[in-house]
C-alpha positions in Angstrom: -46.6 -40.6 64.3 -42.8 -40.5 63.4 -43.0 -43.5 61.2 -45.8 -41.6 59.4 -43.5 -38.4 59.1 -40.6 -40.5 57.9 -43.0 -41.9 54.8 -44.6 -38.9 53.9 -42.0 -36.2 54.2 -39.1 -37.9 55.5 -37.2 -37.4 58.8 -33.6 -36.1 59.8 -30.8 -34.0 58.3 -31.1 -35.9 55.1 -34.8 -33.9 54.9 -34.2 -30.7 56.1 -36.6 -28.8 53.9 -35.4 -25.3 54.7 -31.8 -26.1 53.9 -32.7 -27.9 50.6 -34.7 -25.0 49.1 -32.0 -22.2 50.0 -30.2 -20.5 47.4 -26.7 -20.7 46.8 -24.1 -18.4 45.6 -22.0 -19.9 43.3 -19.4 -17.0 43.1 -18.5 -17.6 46.8 -14.8 -18.2 47.5 -15.8 -19.7 51.1 -16.2 -23.5 52.0 -19.7 -24.6 50.3 -22.0 -26.0 52.5 -22.5 -29.6 51.8 -26.2 -31.0 51.1 -26.6 -34.4 52.1 -29.2 -35.4 49.6 -31.1 -38.7 48.6 -28.6 -41.4 47.2 -29.0 -43.9 44.6 -31.7 -46.8 45.3 -32.8 -44.8 48.5 -36.6 -44.8 49.1 -37.3 -41.3 49.4 -40.3 -40.0 51.1 -43.8 -39.8 49.1 -43.5 -35.8 49.0 -40.6 -36.0 47.2 -41.9 -38.5 44.9 -44.8 -36.7 44.0 -42.7 -33.9 43.2 -40.5 -35.6 40.8 -43.4 -37.2 39.3 -45.3 -34.2 38.9 -42.3 -32.8 37.1 -42.1 -35.8 34.3 -45.7 -35.3 34.1 -45.5 -31.6 33.2 -42.9 -32.1 30.6 -44.5 -35.0 28.9 -48.3 -33.8 28.8 -48.2 -31.7 26.0 -46.6 -33.8 23.6 -49.0 -36.8 25.1 -52.2 -34.4 24.0 -50.7 -33.0 20.8 -50.8 -35.7 18.6 -54.5 -37.0 19.0 -55.6 -33.7 19.0 -53.7 -32.8 15.5 -54.8 -35.7 14.0 -58.5 -35.6 15.0 -58.8 -31.6 14.5 -56.9 -31.7 11.1 -57.4 -35.3 9.6 -60.4 -36.7 11.2 -62.9 -34.0 11.6 -62.3 -30.2 12.3 -65.3 -29.3 13.4 -66.0 -32.4 15.9 -65.1 -30.6 19.2 -66.6 -33.3 21.5 -64.6 -36.0 19.3 -61.6 -34.1 19.6 -61.8 -33.8 23.7 -62.6 -37.3 23.7 -59.3 -38.2 21.7 -57.1 -36.0 24.4 -58.9 -38.1 27.7 -58.3 -41.3 25.7 -54.7 -40.3 25.3 -54.5 -39.5 28.9 -56.4 -42.4 30.1 -54.5 -45.3 28.1 -51.2 -43.7 28.9 -52.1 -44.1 32.9 -53.2 -48.0 32.4 -50.3 -48.6 30.3 -47.9 -46.6 32.4 -49.0 -49.0 35.3 -48.5 -51.9 33.3 -45.2 -51.2 32.4 -44.2 -50.2 35.8 -45.7 -53.4 37.4 -43.8 -56.3 35.9 -45.8 -59.0 36.5 -44.4 -62.7 35.7 -46.2 -64.9 33.4 -46.8 -68.2 34.8 -45.4 -70.9 32.7 -43.3 -68.7 30.7 -39.8 -70.3 31.7 -41.0 -73.7 30.8 -41.9 -72.8 27.0 -39.2 -69.9 26.3 -36.5 -71.0 28.9 -36.8 -67.8 30.8 -39.1 -65.8 32.9 -40.9 -63.6 31.2 -43.0 -60.2 32.6 -45.9 -58.2 31.5 -44.4 -54.8 31.8 -40.5 -53.8 32.2 -40.4 -52.7 35.6 -38.4 -49.6 34.5 -39.5 -46.2 35.5 -41.0 -44.8 32.1 -44.1 -43.2 30.7 -46.2 -45.0 28.0 -47.9 -42.9 25.4 -48.4 -41.3 22.0 -45.4 -40.3 20.1 -44.9 -37.8 17.3 -43.5 -40.7 14.9 -47.1 -41.8 14.5 -48.1 -38.3 13.6 -47.1 -37.8 9.7 -47.9 -41.6 9.0 -51.5 -41.2 10.5 -52.1 -37.8 8.5 -50.8 -38.7 5.3 -52.8 -42.2 5.5 -55.8 -40.8 6.8 -55.7 -38.0 4.2 -55.5 -40.5 1.5 -58.2 -42.2 2.9 -60.6 -39.4 3.2 -59.7 -38.1 -0.4 -61.3 -41.2 -1.6 -64.4 -40.8 -0.3 -63.9 -42.7 3.1 -65.3 -40.9 6.6 -62.6 -39.9 8.8 -63.9 -41.9 11.6 -63.7 -44.9 9.5 -60.3 -43.9 8.1 -59.1 -43.2 11.8 -60.3 -47.2 12.8 -58.5 -48.7 9.7 -55.0 -47.0 11.1 -55.9 -48.4 14.6 -56.5 -51.8 13.3 -53.2 -51.3 11.4 -51.3 -50.1 14.7 -53.0 -53.3 16.7 -51.9 -55.7 13.5 -48.3 -54.0 13.8 -48.0 -54.4 17.6 -47.7 -58.1 17.0 -44.4 -57.9 15.7 -43.2 -56.3 18.9 -45.0 -58.6 21.0 -42.8 -61.1 18.9 -39.6 -59.3 19.7 -40.4 -59.3 23.1 -40.3 -63.0 23.7 -37.3 -63.5 21.3 -33.9 -64.5 23.1 -32.0 -61.6 23.9 -28.9 -62.8 22.1 -30.8 -62.6 18.8 -32.1 -59.2 19.7 -28.8 -58.0 19.8 -27.9 -59.4 16.4 -31.0 -57.8 14.9 -30.2 -54.4 16.7 -26.2 -54.2 17.5 -25.3 -51.8 20.1 -23.7 -49.3 17.0 -27.2 -48.9 15.4 -29.3 -48.6 18.9 -26.6 -45.9 19.9 -26.9 -44.1 16.7 -30.9 -44.4 17.1 -31.0 -42.8 20.4 -28.4 -39.9 19.6 -30.4 -39.1 16.2 -33.7 -39.2 18.6 -32.0 -36.3 21.0 -30.8 -34.6 18.2 -34.4 -34.2 16.7 -36.1 -33.5 20.1 -33.6 -30.3 20.1 -35.1 -29.1 17.0 -38.4 -30.0 18.1 -37.9 -27.8 21.5 -36.6 -25.0 19.6 -39.7 -25.0 17.2 -42.3 -25.2 19.8 -40.4 -22.3 21.6 -41.9 -20.0 18.9 -45.3 -20.6 19.9 -48.2 -22.4 18.0 -46.0 -24.8 16.2 -48.5 -26.9 15.3 -50.5 -24.5 13.3 -47.3 -23.2 11.9 -46.8 -26.7 10.8 -50.0 -26.3 8.7 -48.9 -24.1 6.4 -46.9 -26.7 4.5 -49.8 -29.1 4.4 -53.2 -29.5 3.0 -56.3 -30.6 4.8 -59.4 -30.9 2.5 -61.6 -31.3 5.5 -60.8 -28.0 6.7 -61.1 -26.0 3.6 -64.5 -27.7 3.3 -65.8 -25.9 6.7 -66.3 -22.6 5.1 -63.8 -20.4 7.1 -63.3 -17.1 6.4 -59.6 -17.9 5.7 -58.5 -21.4 4.3 -55.1 -22.8 5.7 -52.5 -21.9 6.0 -53.7 -19.9 9.0 -52.4 -16.5 9.4 -52.2 -16.5 13.0 -51.8 -19.3 15.9 -54.0 -19.6 19.0 -52.5 -19.1 22.7 -55.5 -19.3 24.7 -57.6 -16.0 23.8 -54.3 -14.7 22.0 -53.8 -14.9 18.4 -50.4 -14.2 17.2 -48.2 -15.8 14.3 -45.4 -18.2 14.8 -42.4 -17.0 16.3 -43.9 -13.4 17.7 -42.0 -11.7 20.2 -44.1 -12.2 23.0 -44.5 -16.0 22.4 -40.8 -16.3 22.1 -40.5 -13.9 25.4 -42.7 -16.2 27.4 -40.5 -19.5 26.5 -37.1 -17.3 27.2 -38.6 -16.4 30.7 -38.6 -20.0 31.4 -35.2 -20.8 30.1 -33.7 -17.7 32.3 -35.2 -19.0 35.2 -34.0 -22.7 34.5 -30.5 -21.2 34.2 -31.1 -19.3 37.4 -32.2 -22.3 39.4 -29.0 -24.1 37.8 -26.7 -21.4 38.8 -28.1 -20.4 42.5 -30.5 -23.3 43.3 -30.1 -25.8 46.0 -29.3 -29.5 45.0 -32.9 -30.3 45.6 -34.2 -27.2 43.5 -32.0 -28.5 40.6 -33.4 -31.8 40.7 -37.0 -30.6 40.5 -36.0 -27.5 38.1 -37.9 -28.6 35.3 -41.3 -28.3 37.3 -40.2 -24.9 39.1 -39.4 -23.4 35.6 -42.5 -24.5 33.9 -44.6 -23.3 36.9 -42.8 -20.0 36.7 -43.6 -19.7 33.1 -47.1 -20.8 33.6 -47.4 -17.9 36.1 -46.1 -15.4 33.7 -48.6 -16.4 31.4 -51.4 -16.3 33.7 -50.8 -13.0 35.1 -50.4 -11.5 31.9 -52.3 -10.4 29.0 -52.0 -9.4 25.1 -54.4 -6.3 24.4 -56.7 -7.4 26.8 -56.7 -11.4 25.8 -55.6 -13.7 28.2 -52.7 -16.4 27.4 -54.5 -18.9 29.4 -57.9 -19.8 28.5 -59.6 -22.7 30.5 -62.7 -22.5 28.8 -62.3 -25.7 26.7 -61.4 -27.7 29.5 -64.7 -26.3 31.4 -66.8 -27.2 28.4 -65.5 -30.7 28.2 -66.9 -33.8 30.4 -66.0 -34.1 33.6 -65.5 -37.9 33.5 -65.2 -40.0 30.3 -64.4 -43.7 29.5 -62.7 -45.0 26.4 -65.8 -47.2 25.2 -68.0 -44.1 24.9 -66.7 -43.9 21.3 -66.0 -46.5 19.0 -64.1 -46.7 15.4 -64.5 -49.4 12.7 -61.5 -51.1 12.4 
């Protein structure tokens, strides 16, 4: 029983959860109590592992499902709700499978003989594989051009999938290339600047999404012929953006206030939270914002609407939909 407790929730003073969840007074002049939390490379209990993993999942799930949703709704088929639901499910399934492969790091037999070093399938580095916003403008422009020339949206998407698969061979070639050649092609100066620019761009993305309905607002500056052909009461750009049952314009004070509540609670945790709370501050702040959205409404309309999730299929598979390459 003691061994099971150690594996699942931890044992001893290092995992005293009452102490780990106590608030601190950062303005106190007295001696601060030292919290003995987990160290580098320490095997932490399953309970803490789940909390940290769920925190990561909460942070990335929005970006993971937004890209396929936008592509399928505004470029492939605006009125095909089931196809949009499949795209989101396929992104989640593929992300999970590829993440497991990436984390496993399986050695390739015979690679040392032919390549002079041991090669692996997967990096063994803790990371999440999934879609990227980098693909969004490329897919949108290419699919829009193909549909404008008379090609069906599903066929156009299939052609983009085939192109991505072909381009993936380039990355596969880089993976078996000796490290010294990779460093020559991508010197530290280039990779460092690239990472910095990605971080700077993500700051802008975060600020943009704070306004709520950012995807809808982006459509203001884009033309989507498939949307205008649906005989809507108003063509793009849309005057309002949906947040559950609520329809508000981008940057509305209600949506900004909801995002501000998450930021305020995040700062509160950083000031008064324990070391444990600071390590899982993202999930705590996101759940707080979700709680605010769940218990409030705008003129009788709910911010949280689960009807689309309820209408979607409970179980689906990647092969239920196919696209001609």
